[in-house]
N, C-alpha and C positions, 0 to 999 in steps of 0.2 A: 118320801122324797129322798133321793140319794145324797150322801154326805158331800160329794165333790161340788155340786152346784151351790150348796149351802156355804161351803168354805170360800169359794170364789166370790160369792155375793157378799159375805161378811168382810173379806179383805178389801173389796172395792168400796164398801160403805165406810170402813174405818179410814182408808186412805183419803176418801172424799171429805170426811169430817175433819181430818187433820189439816188438809190443804185449805179448806174453807175457814177454819179457825185462824190459821196463820195469815191467810189472805186478808181477812178483816183487819188484822193488825199491821198489814203491810210488810210482813216478814215471811221468811221461808223456813221450814222446819229443820232442814239439814244444817245450815249455818248455826242455828240455835243449838242443835245437838253438839256441834263442835265447840261452842262457847261453854256448854255444860261440861264437856269432857276436860276442857282446860282448867276448870275450877275444882277439879278433883284434888284430894290432898297430895297426890303425887306431884302435882305441878310445883307446889311450894318446895318440895324436897328436891326437885330437879333444878330449880332456879331458872337461869336463862335458857338452859337446855329444854326445860319444860315449856317455856314460852314459845320457843321455836317449834316444839312438838305440837303444841296447841294450834299454832298457825298452820302447820302442815295438815292437821286433822280438819280444820275448817276449810282449807283450800280444796282438799280431796273430796270432802262431803258436798261442797258447793259446786264442784265441777260437773258439767253435763256428761263427760265421759264416764265418770263414776256411776252416775244414775243409769245411763244406757247399759253399761256393762253389767251392773247389778240386776237390772231387769232381764237381760239376756241369760245370765247365769241361773236366776230363779226359774225362768221359763224352761231352760234345758233340764234342770233338776225335776221340775213338775212333769215334763214330758217323759223323762226316764222312769218316773215312778208310776204315772197314770196310764200311759199308752200300753205297756205290757198287760196291765190289769184289764183294760178295756178290750184288747184283742183276744185275751184268754176267754172272754165271755162268749165268743162265737166259735163253735166247734164244728168242723166239717166232718162229713160222713167218712168212715174208715172201711176199707175193704178187708174182710177177714176170710182167709182161705180155710176150707174145712175138708179134711181127708177122712174117709170112712164115715161120711155124714149119715145122720139118722134124724128122724123127725123130733125125737126127744132132745137130741143134742142141739139141734138148731133152735128149738124153743128155749132151751136153757141159755144159750149164748145171747139170744135176743132179750130174754128177761134180764140177764146181768147187764147188758148194754143199757137197757132202760133204767135200771137201778142207779147207775153211775152217771146218767145223762149223756151218753155217747151214742149218736146215730151210727149204725153199722149196716154194711151190705155183705151178706154171707155169699161166698163164691165157692161152689163145689169144685174140688180139685181131684183129678183121677188118681194121683199117687203123690207121695211125699217129695220125690225128687223134683217134679214139675212145680209143686207148690214152693219148694225151697228156691228154685230159680226165679219164680215170680216175685218172691219176697226180696231176693237179692237185688233186683233191678227196680224195686220200688212200686211194683204193681199191687202188692199187698202190704198191709201194715202188720199182720200177724197170721200165723198158721196154727190151726188146731188139728192134731192128728188123733181123732177119736178121743179116748180118755187116756191116751198113752203119753203124749208129748205136746209141748207148745213151743213154737219157734217165733222169735222176734228178730228184727234186723240188727238192732243195737241193744246193749244191756239196759235193763230197767233198774235204776238205782232205788234203794230203799227210801231215800229222801225225796224222790220225785213224786210230787203230788198232783201232776197233771191228770186230766181225765183219762187219757190213754193208758198211763201207768196204772191208775186205779183199776181200769178194766182188765188189764193183764193179770194183776194180782187177784182180782175177784174170780176170773176164769180159772186160774191156777188152783186157788183154794177150793172152789166148788167142785171142779172135776177131780181133784185129788180126793176129796171126801166121797164122791160118788164111786170112784174106783175102789176105795176102802169098803164101802157098803157092798159093792158087788162081790168083793172077795170074802166079806165077813158073814153075811146071813144074819140069823137071829140067835145063835148060840152065845153064851156068855163070853167065851174066848174071842169070838168074832166081834162082839159088841165092844170089847176092850180094844181090839184093833181099830175099830171105827173111831173110838174116842181119841186115840193117838194118831189119827191120820195126819199126814204132812201134805203141804201144798204140792201140786204137780210141778216137777222141775221145769224151769224156763231156760231154754238154751238160746244163745245169740250166735249168729253166724259171723259177726265181726267182733274183734277184741274190744274190750271196753276200757274206758279211762277212769281213773280214780275220781270219785265224786268230790266236788269242791265243798269244803266245809264253810260254815258261816264266817269264821275268822278269816279264811282265805278270800272269800267274796268281799268282806269288809275291807281287807287290805288292798284288793284290786281297785275298789272305788276310791280308797284313800290315796293311793299312789297317783291316780289321775287328778284328784282334787289338789294335791300338793303341787303338781306340775302346773296346772292352770293358774292357781293363785300366785305361785312364785313368779311365773313368767309375766303375769300381768303387773304385779307390784314392783318387781325389779326393774322392769322397763320404765315404769312411772318414776322410780327413783333416779334413774339415769337421765331421763328427759327433764325432770324437774331441776336437777343441778345444772344441766346444760342451758336451760331456758333462763335461769337466774343469772348465770354468767353472761349470756348473750345480751340480756336486758340491763345489765349493770346493777340489778337489785342487790346482788351479793355484796357489792362494795358498800352499800348503805348498811347492810346487816353486819358485816365484819367490822364496822366502825363501833359497834356496841357489844358484840360477842366474839369470843375466840373461835377460830376455825373448827376445833374439835367439838365445841358446844353446838355450833351451827350444824355440823355434819351429824352429830349424835341426835340432835333434835329432829332433823329430817328423817333419819332412819327410824327413830322411835315413833314419830307421828304416823308415817306411812305404814309401819309395822302394826300399829294399833288398829288402823283401819282395815288392814289385810286380815288380821286375826278375827276382828269383829265380823267381817263379811264371811269368813270361813265358818265360824261358829254358827252364824245365822243360816248359812246354807245347810249345814248338817242338821240343825234343829228343824228347819223347814222340811227337809227330806223325811226325817223320822216322824214328824207329826202328820205329814201328808200321807205317808205310807200307812200309818195307823188308821187314818180316817177312811181311806179307800180300800183297806184290806190288802195292800200290795205286799208281795213276798220279797221284793227287791232288797229292801233294807230292814225289814222286820227281823228281829232277832240278831241285829248287828252286834258284833262283839264289842262290849264297852272298852275293854283293854286296848283293842286295836284302834278304836275311835280316839281315845285319849292320846295314845302314842302317836297317831297320825297328826293330831293338832299340835302336840309338843314338837314333833320334828318339822312341822311347817314353820313354827316359830324359830327353831334352831337353824333351819335352812335359810330362812329370810335373814336372820342375824348374821350368818356367815357371808352370804352373797351380797347383801345390801351395801356393805362397806366398799366392796370392790366395784360395784356398779356406780356408787356415788363418786368414788374417786375417778372412775373412767369418765363420768359425765363432766368432771372438771377439766378434762383434757380436750373436750370438744367445744366448738363454738357455733357450729351449724348442725342442722338436723341430718344433713347428708353424711356427716362424719360419725353419726351414732352407730350405724349398722356395722361398720368396720371395727368399732370398739366392742360392740355387744357380742359379735360372733365368737371370738375366743373365750369370752367369759361364760357364754352359754353352752360351750362344747361339753364340759364335764357334767353340767346339769342335764343336758339332753341324753348323754351317754348313760348316766345313772338311771334316768327315767326309762329308757328303752330296755336296758338289761333287767331292771326290776319288774317292769311290766311284762316282759317275756317270761320271767321266772314265775310270777304269781299266776299268769295265764296258763302256763304249762302244768302247774301243780307241783313243781319241783324246784327247790331252792338250790341252784347250782353253786359250785365253789366260788365262782366269780361274784355272785350276789353276796356270799358270806364275807368275802374280802372287802367288797365295796361298802359293807355296812359299818366298817371302822375307819373309812376315809371321809373326812368332813365334806368334801364336795359332793359325794354320792350317798352319804349316810341318810339324808332325809327321805330317800326313796327305798334304799335297800333295807334299812332297819325295820320300818313298818312291814315290809314283805316278810322278813324273818319272824317277826312277832306273829304275823298271820299264820305262818307254818308252825308256830310253837317251838322254834329252834333257837331261842335266845333265853338265857338265864338273866336274873336281875343284875348280876355283876357285869355281865357282858354288855347289857344295855347301858349301865352306868359308865362303863369304860368308854363306850362310843360317845356318850354325852360329854364326858370330861374332855376327851380328845377334841371334840368339836368346839367346845367352849374355849379351850386353850388356843386353838388355831384361830378362832374368831377374835380373841383378844389381840393376837399378833397381827392379824389382818387389819383390825380396826386402827391400831397404832400406825401401821404403815400407810393405810388409806388416809388417815388424818394428815400425815406429813405430805403425801402427794397432793391432797386437796388444798392444803394451805399454800403450797408452792405453785400450784397450777391455776387455781381458780381466778386469780387476779391478772393472769397473763392473757391479754386479748390481742386480736388482730390475726391470729393464725392458730392452727391446731398445735397443741403442745404435745411433744413426744417425750417418752420416759427418759430417753438419754439426755434430753435437755434439762431434766430435773435432778440428775445425778449429783451435781455439785451441791444443790440445796439439801438433798436427802442425806448426804454424807457429812454435813456440818455437825 
């Protein structure tokens, strides 16, 4: 039996048993998980801030939106890992052009195709120029010119393990050895030439691109993960503050805790849920890839994975204060979009530039500059790490700069929050808070 159905069945059974166990007690597992997290030692150390953080954790885990989004994210990750592996199992027949064909050559090409599991159709071509033209327009996948030359449309990377690439290499090596045998005979000198035979050269008619390394591929996935998680949880932070203000819940909370404690607790609580979800997604992808034999995340660079998770946390810490402060300025949901747009602009810009850089296989000067700017470093720095263009002190410099700016943003956001969150009846503008902020 294949491992994928076993994994799916096991997960369904575990989830069913957990839900059944808590249903008998009249409880739900997610709120209980939130209660457990609030009883960790860190809650006592954080005091009232820890109580607020625990409340946020329970609220997020209990919410239907969190569960739906989590299911969607895990489904997308599973599809990204499993679907390429399933589709790779079906290989369509390839048309191979043969110039200067012979019975022995065709038998050899068919035998090699069978050995690698590739169905092929041999097409006799009158000359190399016509075969090259057919290859260029996609009518052929490969051209074999006797035992002299092999043509392919695009370069075959040494790291390419597809069945087509394996067939090209097998034909190259076999025909190269046969040419050496034909030139050598049975004398000792010729036998030595056969022993040192090199594969037949493979020429491409289109220029090739640099093969993406494992670290670069991991960085590509990491940049996308950071953007998705940040976008989701920063929006939750903004909406959560706005809803508390609109429902007057914040007035009750501020009667017992200071604004900075309330704001910090909200940021820490939502951040803990975000980090836990990101770690769970990464672990799920790695385990599933190992189970189904997928090459999408197998061999992922541990350094890039750790750096991505670290910058996810740093990016959330930097942006969350601004989003929380912006939420205190709004009172209705229709006001949220106008507040979120300017805040998300540097985030989107850093994501697009970094994604373009890691996709192209080249870290531009702009990416290198953005790696040291706190609003864009969560995307640009993992990209540079994937390219191996960052030393430890450069990484540390970017972290220190981000932490320093985060502290400054947190202090300013706390003052904005304290001055705006209790003002109801209209949207609060920053210019209205200038007197309170300058006191």
